[in-house]
C-alpha positions in Angstrom: 11.3 1.6 -19.0 9.5 -1.8 -20.1 7.5 -2.4 -16.9 6.0 1.4 -16.8 5.2 0.7 -20.9 3.3 -2.3 -19.6 1.4 -0.4 -16.6 0.6 2.2 -18.8 -3.3 1.6 -20.0 -4.0 0.6 -16.4 -2.7 3.8 -14.7 -6.2 4.7 -13.6 -7.2 1.0 -12.3 -5.8 0.6 -8.3 -3.5 -2.2 -7.7 -2.8 -4.0 -4.6 0.6 -6.0 -4.0 0.5 -9.2 -2.4 3.7 -10.2 -0.7 4.0 -13.9 0.5 6.2 -17.3 0.3 6.8 -19.0 -2.5 7.1 -22.2 -0.6 3.2 -22.2 0.4 1.1 -24.7 -1.2 -2.4 -24.9 -2.4 -4.2 -25.8 0.6 -2.7 -24.3 3.3 -4.5 -21.6 5.5 -2.2 -19.1 4.2 -2.5 -19.9 0.5 -6.3 -20.1 0.9 -6.5 -16.6 2.5 -4.3 -15.2 -0.2 -6.5 -16.4 -2.9 -9.7 -15.1 -1.3 -8.4 -11.7 -0.4 -7.2 -11.3 -4.1 -10.7 -12.5 -5.5 -12.4 -10.3 -3.3 -10.3 -7.4 -3.8 -10.6 -7.7 -7.9 -14.5 -7.5 -7.0 -14.1 -4.2 -5.8 -12.7 -2.8 -9.1 -8.7 -3.2 -8.2 -5.9 -5.1 -9.7 -3.5 -7.5 -8.1 0.2 -7.5 -8.2 2.4 -10.1 -7.1 5.9 -11.5 -7.7 4.5 -14.1 -10.6 6.2 -17.2 -8.5 4.6 -20.2 -7.1 2.8 -20.4 -3.5 1.0 -16.7 -2.5 2.1 -15.4 -5.4 0.0 -18.0 -7.4 -2.7 -17.9 -4.9 -3.6 -14.3 -5.8 -3.3 -14.8 -9.4 -5.6 -17.2 -9.2 -8.2 -15.3 -7.1 -8.0 -12.0 -9.2 -7.7 -14.3 -12.3 -5.4 -13.2 -15.0 -7.5 -10.3 -16.5 -6.9 -8.2 -13.2 -3.3 -9.5 -12.5 0.2 -8.2 -13.2 3.2 -10.5 -12.7 6.9 -8.8 -11.4 8.9 -11.8 -12.0 12.6 -12.4 -10.6 14.5 -14.7 -13.1 16.5 -17.2 -10.1 17.8 -20.5 -11.2 15.3 -21.9 -8.5 12.4 -20.4 -9.4 12.9 -19.4 -12.9 9.2 -20.0 -14.6 6.3 -17.6 -13.7 3.1 -19.4 -12.4 0.6 -21.1 -15.1 -2.1 -18.1 -14.0 0.3 -15.5 -15.2 2.7 -17.3 -17.4 2.3 -16.1 -21.5 0.3 -12.7 -20.6 1.6 -9.4 -21.5 1.1 -8.4 -18.2 4.1 -10.5 -17.0 7.6 -8.9 -16.4 10.7 -10.1 -15.9 13.3 -8.4 -13.7 17.1 -9.8 -13.7 17.5 -7.0 -10.5 15.6 -7.5 -7.0 16.3 -3.4 -6.5 14.2 -2.6 -10.0 11.4 -5.3 -9.3 10.7 -4.1 -6.1 10.6 -0.1 -7.3 8.0 -1.1 -9.9 6.0 -2.9 -6.4 6.6 0.3 -4.6 5.8 2.8 -7.4 2.5 1.2 -9.1 0.7 -0.1 -6.0 -1.8 1.8 -4.2 -2.2 -0.9 -1.3 0.2 -4.0 0.3 -1.1 -7.3 1.6 1.4 -9.3 3.0 0.9 -13.3 4.0 3.5 -15.1 5.9 6.8 -15.7 4.0 11.0 -16.0 4.3 13.6 -13.4 3.9 12.2 -12.1 1.1 9.1 -11.1 2.2 10.4 -9.6 5.8 12.6 -7.5 3.1 9.8 -6.8 1.4 8.0 -5.5 4.4 10.9 -3.6 6.0 11.5 -1.7 3.2 8.4 -0.7 2.3 7.6 0.6 5.8 11.0 2.3 5.6 10.3 4.1 2.7 7.0 5.0 4.2 8.5 6.0 7.5 11.0 8.4 5.9 8.6 9.7 3.0 10.1 8.5 0.2 7.0 6.5 -1.0 3.8 8.0 -0.4 1.5 6.7 2.6 -0.7 3.6 1.8 -2.3 0.9 3.2 -0.6 -2.0 4.4 -2.4 -4.8 5.7 -0.8 -8.3 7.7 -2.7 -11.3 7.2 -2.5 -14.4 9.7 -5.0 -17.0 8.7 -7.6 -17.5 11.5 -5.5 -19.5 14.7 -2.0 -18.1 13.1 1.2 -16.4 14.7 3.3 -15.4 12.1 2.4 -11.8 12.0 1.7 -11.8 15.5 5.0 -12.7 16.6 6.7 -10.1 14.0 4.7 -7.5 15.6 5.2 -8.7 19.4 9.2 -8.2 18.3 8.6 -4.7 16.3 7.0 -3.1 19.4 9.4 -4.8 22.1 12.8 -4.7 20.6 12.5 -1.5 18.1 9.6 0.5 19.8 10.4 -0.4 23.1 14.1 0.2 22.9 13.3 4.0 21.2 14.3 2.7 18.0 11.3 3.8 16.0 8.4 6.2 16.8 5.8 4.9 18.9 3.4 5.7 16.3 5.2 3.9 13.5 3.3 0.9 14.0 0.3 2.4 12.7 1.7 2.3 9.9 0.5 -1.2 9.4 -2.4 -3.2 10.4 -2.8 -6.6 11.6 -5.9 -9.0 10.9 -6.8 -12.8 10.4 -9.7 -11.8 8.4 -9.9 -11.1 4.5 -12.9 -9.1 4.9 -11.3 -6.5 6.9 -8.4 -7.0 5.0 -10.3 -5.4 2.3 -12.0 -3.0 4.2 -9.1 -1.6 5.1 -7.5 -1.5 2.1 -10.7 -0.1 -0.3 -11.4 2.2 3.1 -8.1 3.7 3.0 -10.1 5.7 0.0 -13.0 6.3 1.1 -12.4 10.3 0.8 -8.7 10.7 0.6 -7.2 10.0 -3.1 -4.1 11.4 -3.3 -1.5 13.9 -2.4 1.7 16.3 -3.5 4.1 18.6 -2.5 3.5 22.2 -4.0 6.2 24.6 -2.9 5.9 24.5 1.1 2.7 23.2 1.0 1.2 19.4 1.1 -1.7 19.0 -0.5 -4.2 16.6 -0.2 -6.9 15.6 -2.4 -10.3 14.5 -1.2 -13.1 12.6 -3.3 -15.4 15.1 -1.4 -15.5 17.9 0.7 -15.0 17.9 4.0 -17.4 19.5 6.7 -16.3 22.6 8.6 -16.6 20.9 11.9 -14.1 17.6 10.4 -12.0 20.2 9.0 -11.9 22.2 12.2 -11.3 18.6 14.2 -8.1 17.7 11.9 -6.6 21.2 12.4 -6.8 20.6 16.1 -5.8 17.2 16.0 -2.7 17.6 13.9 -1.5 20.7 14.3 1.9 18.8 16.2 2.8 17.9 12.3 2.5 21.5 10.7 5.8 23.6 10.5 3.6 26.8 11.0 -0.4 27.4 10.6 -2.9 24.5 10.3 -5.0 22.7 7.6 -6.9 25.0 5.6 -9.1 24.4 2.5 -7.6 25.5 -0.5 -8.3 25.5 -4.4 -6.7 23.9 -7.0 -3.0 25.5 -7.4 -1.8 27.0 -10.3 1.0 24.1 -10.1 -1.8 21.6 -10.5 -3.9 23.0 -12.9 -0.7 23.3 -15.2 -0.2 19.3 -14.8 -3.9 18.8 -15.0 -3.3 16.9 -12.1 -6.7 16.2 -10.5 -8.0 19.6 -10.9 -11.9 18.4 -10.4 -11.3 17.3 -6.7 -11.7 19.3 -3.3 -8.6 19.9 -1.5 -7.2 20.5 1.8 -3.6 21.7 2.3 -0.6 22.0 5.2 2.8 22.9 5.6 3.8 19.2 6.6 7.0 18.9 8.5 8.2 16.4 6.5 8.9 14.2 9.2 6.1 12.8 11.1 5.1 10.6 8.6 3.0 8.0 10.6 1.1 10.8 12.2 0.3 12.1 8.5 -0.9 8.2 7.7 -3.2 8.8 11.1 -4.2 11.7 9.8 -5.4 10.1 6.4 -7.1 7.6 8.4 -8.9 10.9 10.7 -9.9 12.3 6.8 -11.6 8.9 6.3 -13.6 8.4 9.6 -16.1 11.4 8.3 
């Protein structure tokens, strides 16, 4: 409850979580990528959330600056203190349990960037993808950054494609939930570009309502309806007015909308639909 109170004044500002190792030090290419990404995303008007520890987390806070940072710290006997950038800041929150800490990362973030890390980073990566694959958290951009010449996420993605997708343990579309890059500029473009036209979504009754920053052309809407009917239980994708439920909640009532009777199963395809919306 305290964490939600801390985030409340910044509700209208999009936030990007940066995950990565506490053991990577200043001067390492991954550390420098994290710092550069955080600085660049802050320039785009975003705030940054990290785990408040050293390594990649400190790099993210240093890049964005304390004024654009949240620290979501876990109290551990060997890593108890927050990094000096966020220590003492009112936007630093301390957690005793990993599961409540991860809830805050997922709930408050509109985008996720992952640098190389250990078991904790991989745990965060797989839990995030599980929540998106099953529809337990809304679609969002997930970017894996390897520093130039790095192999960490390239080998991880090879494993996922060979051992998971290759043996039918995930769907071929599921790897589309992530973008792999060695470019900070591309990572920023992917995170920001996710919200170029797409704004947000919610279910209203049996329909998934997708709110947009601007209306789609008839041609664009017809193309979406044709290409993504496979994820509709019935009917297709259509333009709609603000629903009564959204009016009651005063929920983005001014934005244009489209809607579909989504099958609530093909979440990776829904992520691809958002990409197609943004391609206008």
